[in-house]
C-alpha positions in Angstrom: 14.3 21.0 4.2 16.0 20.2 1.3 16.0 23.4 -0.5 13.2 23.8 -3.7 10.7 22.4 -1.3 7.6 24.8 -1.8 5.7 26.7 1.2 2.7 25.0 -0.9 3.2 21.7 0.3 5.0 22.7 3.4 1.3 24.2 4.4 -0.3 21.0 2.7 1.3 18.5 4.9 -1.2 16.1 6.6 -0.9 15.9 10.4 -0.1 12.3 11.4 -2.7 10.6 13.8 -2.7 7.4 15.8 -6.5 7.4 15.8 -6.4 7.3 11.8 -8.5 4.0 11.2 -7.7 4.3 7.1 -4.9 5.4 4.8 -5.8 5.8 0.8 -8.5 7.0 -1.0 -12.0 5.7 -0.7 -12.8 5.9 -4.4 -9.4 4.7 -5.6 -9.6 1.7 -3.0 -13.3 0.8 -4.3 -11.7 0.5 -7.8 -9.3 -1.9 -6.9 -12.0 -4.2 -5.0 -14.3 -3.3 -7.8 -16.9 -2.0 -5.6 -19.9 -0.1 -7.6 -19.5 3.9 -6.6 -20.5 6.7 -9.1 -17.4 8.8 -9.7 -13.7 6.7 -10.2 -10.8 8.0 -9.0 -8.4 10.0 -11.5 -4.8 9.4 -11.8 -2.6 10.1 -14.7 0.4 9.0 -15.4 3.3 11.3 -16.1 1.1 13.8 -13.8 4.6 14.8 -12.2 6.3 15.9 -14.6 7.9 18.5 -17.2 3.8 20.4 -18.1 3.6 21.0 -14.3 5.5 24.5 -12.9 5.7 22.9 -9.1 8.2 19.8 -11.6 9.5 23.0 -13.4 10.7 24.9 -10.4 12.1 22.2 -8.7 13.4 20.8 -12.2 15.6 24.0 -12.5 17.6 23.9 -8.8 18.3 19.9 -9.0 19.1 17.6 -11.3 16.5 14.8 -12.4 18.9 12.2 -10.7 18.9 14.2 -7.8 15.0 14.4 -8.3 14.4 10.9 -8.1 17.2 9.2 -5.7 17.1 12.3 -2.8 13.9 10.7 -0.7 12.5 14.4 0.3 12.5 15.7 -3.3 11.2 12.5 -4.8 7.7 13.0 -2.7 8.2 16.9 -2.9 7.6 16.0 -6.8 5.0 13.2 -6.4 3.0 15.5 -3.6 2.9 18.9 -6.3 0.5 17.5 -8.4 -1.7 15.6 -5.8 -2.5 19.1 -4.2 -2.5 21.2 -7.8 -5.1 19.1 -9.5 -6.9 17.0 -6.4 -5.8 13.6 -8.0 -6.9 10.7 -6.0 -3.8 9.3 -6.2 0.4 9.9 -5.9 2.8 7.7 -7.7 6.5 7.5 -7.0 8.2 9.6 -8.8 11.4 7.9 -9.9 12.5 6.4 -13.1 12.3 2.8 -14.7 15.7 2.4 -15.8 17.3 2.2 -12.3 17.2 -1.4 -12.2 20.0 -1.4 -15.4 21.8 1.0 -13.7 21.8 -1.3 -10.4 23.0 -4.3 -12.8 25.9 -2.0 -14.0 24.7 -0.6 -16.8 25.6 3.0 -15.9 23.2 5.7 -16.4 23.0 9.4 -17.4 20.2 11.7 -18.2 21.2 14.4 -20.6 19.2 16.5 -23.0 18.7 13.5 -25.6 17.2 11.4 -23.4 18.7 9.0 -20.8 22.1 6.9 -21.7 23.3 3.9 -20.5 27.4 2.9 -20.6 26.7 -0.1 -22.7 24.2 -2.2 -24.4 23.5 -6.2 -23.5 24.4 -8.3 -26.3 25.4 -11.6 -25.9 28.9 -10.9 -24.5 28.7 -8.0 -22.5 24.8 -9.9 -20.6 27.9 -11.7 -18.3 29.0 -8.6 -17.4 25.7 -8.1 -15.3 25.6 -7.9 -11.5 24.1 -10.6 -9.6 21.1 -9.6 -7.7 22.6 -9.3 -4.4 25.2 -6.8 -5.9 22.5 -4.9 -7.7 19.8 -5.0 -5.0 21.6 -2.2 -2.6 21.5 0.4 -5.8 18.0 0.3 -5.2 17.2 0.7 -1.6 16.7 4.5 -2.7 13.4 3.9 -4.1 11.8 1.9 -0.2 13.5 5.8 1.1 11.5 7.8 -1.7 7.8 5.4 -1.1 8.0 6.2 2.7 8.7 9.7 2.6 6.0 10.4 -0.1 3.5 8.2 2.3 4.5 10.4 5.5 3.7 13.9 3.4 0.8 12.6 1.5 -2.4 13.7 2.9 -4.1 10.4 4.6 -7.3 10.5 2.1 -4.9 9.8 -1.2 -3.2 6.7 -2.6 0.0 5.8 -3.0 1.1 4.2 -6.6 4.6 2.1 -7.1 6.0 1.2 -10.7 8.8 -1.3 -12.2 9.5 -1.2 -15.8 8.2 -4.3 -16.9 11.2 -7.0 -18.4 10.6 -6.7 -21.5 10.7 -3.3 -21.9 13.9 -3.0 -19.8 15.7 -5.4 -22.0 14.7 -3.5 -25.2 16.2 -0.4 -23.4 19.4 -2.1 -22.6 20.0 -3.4 -26.2 19.0 -0.7 -28.2 19.0 2.5 -25.2 15.3 3.2 -26.5 12.1 1.9 -26.3 11.3 3.3 -30.0 11.3 2.3 -33.4 10.2 -1.1 -34.2 13.0 -2.7 -32.4 14.7 -4.7 -34.7 17.6 -5.4 -32.6 16.1 -6.7 -29.3 14.0 -9.0 -32.2 16.9 -10.1 -33.0 18.7 -10.6 -29.9 15.1 -12.9 -28.5 17.3 -16.0 -27.2 19.0 -13.8 -25.3 15.8 -12.3 -23.3 15.3 -15.4 -20.9 18.8 -15.2 -19.5 18.4 -11.4 -19.1 15.6 -12.1 -16.9 16.9 -14.9 -15.1 18.7 -11.8 -13.2 16.2 -9.0 -13.8 13.0 -10.7 -12.9 14.2 -11.7 -9.6 15.3 -8.1 -8.5 12.5 -6.6 -10.0 10.1 -8.6 -7.4 12.4 -7.5 -4.3 12.1 -4.0 -6.0 8.0 -4.8 -5.8 8.0 -6.1 -2.5 10.5 -3.1 -1.3 7.8 -0.5 -2.9 4.9 -2.1 -1.0 6.5 -2.5 2.3 6.8 1.7 2.3 3.6 2.6 1.6 2.5 1.6 -2.4 -1.3 0.3 -2.4 -0.2 -1.5 -5.5 2.7 -1.2 -8.0 2.2 -0.8 -11.7 4.2 -3.1 -14.3 5.0 -0.5 -17.2 5.7 -2.1 -20.5 5.7 0.8 -22.9 7.4 -1.2 -25.5 5.1 -4.4 -25.4 3.5 -3.0 -28.2 5.8 -4.1 -30.7 6.0 -7.6 -30.4 2.7 -9.5 -32.0 0.0 -10.8 -30.0 1.8 -14.6 -30.4 5.9 -13.4 -29.4 3.9 -11.3 -26.8 2.6 -14.7 -24.8 5.1 -17.1 -25.9 8.2 -14.9 -24.7 6.4 -12.2 -22.2 3.8 -13.5 -20.2 5.6 -16.6 -18.9 8.4 -14.0 -17.4 5.0 -11.7 -16.2 3.7 -15.0 -15.0 6.8 -15.5 -12.8 7.5 -12.0 -11.5 3.4 -11.9 -10.6 3.3 -15.1 -8.2 4.0 -13.5 -5.1 1.6 -10.2 -4.8 0.1 -10.6 -7.9 -3.1 -9.1 -6.4 -0.9 -6.2 -5.9 0.9 -5.9 -9.0 -1.2 -3.8 -11.9 -0.1 -3.5 -15.5 0.4 -1.2 -18.3 1.2 -1.8 -21.8 1.1 0.7 -24.6 -0.1 -0.3 -28.3 -1.6 -3.8 -27.1 -4.4 -4.9 -28.3 -6.9 -7.4 -26.7 -5.1 -9.9 -28.3 -2.1 -9.7 -26.2 -4.0 -9.3 -23.1 -6.4 -12.1 -23.6 -3.9 -14.8 -21.6 -6.0 -15.5 -17.9 -3.0 -13.3 -16.3 -4.7 -9.8 -16.8 -8.6 -11.2 -17.8 -9.4 -13.1 -14.6 -8.3 -11.2 -10.8 -5.1 -12.8 -10.9 -3.2 -9.4 -11.1 -5.3 -6.0 -9.5 -5.9 -4.5 -12.9 -4.5 -3.4 -16.3 -4.2 -0.1 -17.8 -4.8 0.4 -21.4 -3.9 3.0 -24.1 -6.5 5.2 -26.1 -6.6 2.5 -28.8 -8.9 0.5 -26.6 -12.5 0.7 -26.5 -13.1 1.4 -22.6 -16.0 -0.1 -22.3 -15.1 -3.4 -24.2 -12.6 -3.4 -21.8 -14.5 -2.8 -18.8 -16.3 -5.7 -19.4 -13.7 -8.4 -20.9 -11.8 -7.8 -17.3 -13.4 -10.2 -14.8 -11.5 -8.7 -11.8 -9.3 -5.9 -10.9 -9.5 -2.3 -12.5 -9.1 -0.9 -15.4 -7.0 2.2 -15.7 -7.7 4.5 -18.8 -8.0 5.8 -21.3 -8.6 9.0 -22.8 -6.1 10.6 -25.8 -3.8 12.1 -23.6 -2.5 14.4 -27.2 -6.1 15.4 -26.8 -5.1 17.8 -23.4 -3.3 20.3 -26.2 -6.3 21.1 -28.1 -8.1 24.6 -27.2 -10.5 24.3 -24.0 -13.6 24.4 -26.1 -12.4 21.3 -28.2 -11.1 19.5 -24.8 -14.6 19.7 -22.8 -16.5 18.7 -25.9 -13.6 15.8 -26.8 -13.9 14.5 -23.1 -17.5 14.9 -22.6 -17.7 12.4 -25.4 -15.7 10.0 -24.4 -17.8 9.9 -20.7 -21.3 9.6 -22.4 -20.8 6.1 -22.4 -19.7 5.8 -18.9 -22.6 7.6 -17.3 -25.2 4.8 -17.7 -22.6 2.0 -16.9 -20.5 3.0 -14.2 -18.1 0.2 -14.4 -17.2 -0.8 -11.2 -13.2 -1.0 -11.3 -12.8 2.4 -13.9 -10.1 4.7 -12.9 -10.2 7.2 -15.0 -7.0 8.5 -16.7 -5.2 8.7 -20.3 -4.4 6.3 -22.6 -0.5 7.5 -21.7 1.4 9.7 -19.9 0.3 13.7 -19.7 2.7 15.0 -22.8 5.3 18.1 -21.6 3.5 21.1 -23.4 0.2 20.3 -21.7 -1.6 23.6 -19.8 -2.1 23.1 -16.5 -5.7 24.8 -17.2 -6.6 21.9 -19.1 -5.4 19.3 -16.4 -7.5 20.9 -14.1 -10.3 21.3 -16.6 -10.2 17.3 -16.7 -10.7 16.8 -13.1 -13.1 19.1 -12.5 -15.1 17.5 -15.9 -15.1 14.1 -14.6 -16.2 15.0 -12.0 -19.2 16.8 -12.6 -20.1 14.7 -15.2 -19.6 11.6 -13.0 -20.9 12.3 -9.8 
């Protein structure tokens, strides 16, 4: 076993049985199928990350790249918070930028964040590898998914993910997804050509993750909210339709900063996809009523997890109050975005315990 893997995780590794009739979490699978239930499943984006001592201990011994690319280490990182906080689902531990590395753009993780070797522009786009040449560089994610499913308790679900085509385009052009994305918008005419390569590569990646244990694969589009609803509909939605034409019912979509007008298309509202994730700017009850098929994941403000315990509990109970009577089918309880690095572990535990106490 790779060093850095904890005794806790070894002891908790589930026994595999040929008699096991079901793999996955009942609450999570009820939410995917929109079956009514009292208590929602709980899954937080970035639940495996810098706030967690389990991750910190592993990171002290291994590079971030090794944690992502060595299957046993990736499985250990993903498993840690599930065992510690009793989440209903784990998510593949990886990074959404690896398809850009696979396409030949290089990738290094530094104290300043991820760094690509070169940026995408009208000249450099021709330097991208073909899908067939890029594909072998993503196979490690299938190994990590398989290792995670093998070690995950049978009664927990497993989620895969990829970056959205628009968000990957933004990273390729700007090296970040922060700010007003001026360069990306100036190069919008380049987006379809980029998608001619990235979309089929991502589609293969989705199939890889699904075939190795993922119950659903999330598309994370963290840069989508910087586009107007009109541009989003005209430029991004057609590429998402291509990407989800196969396996759409097993694909979810999360976008940061988008408004209801962005997600008015039937793709997001009528059960074409498995469901959507919403950030904390949305009204949760309104979203649950609007989406007629699939799950709605979200959307407690992640910054409030940094509050004093009494304040957090007050905010959380207020957030849950409208859900007590409604108990909308398809709700996956989570945050508006990922767990922030300095979040106290006790507050994450309080979040899980309070949701299950209030919604039992």
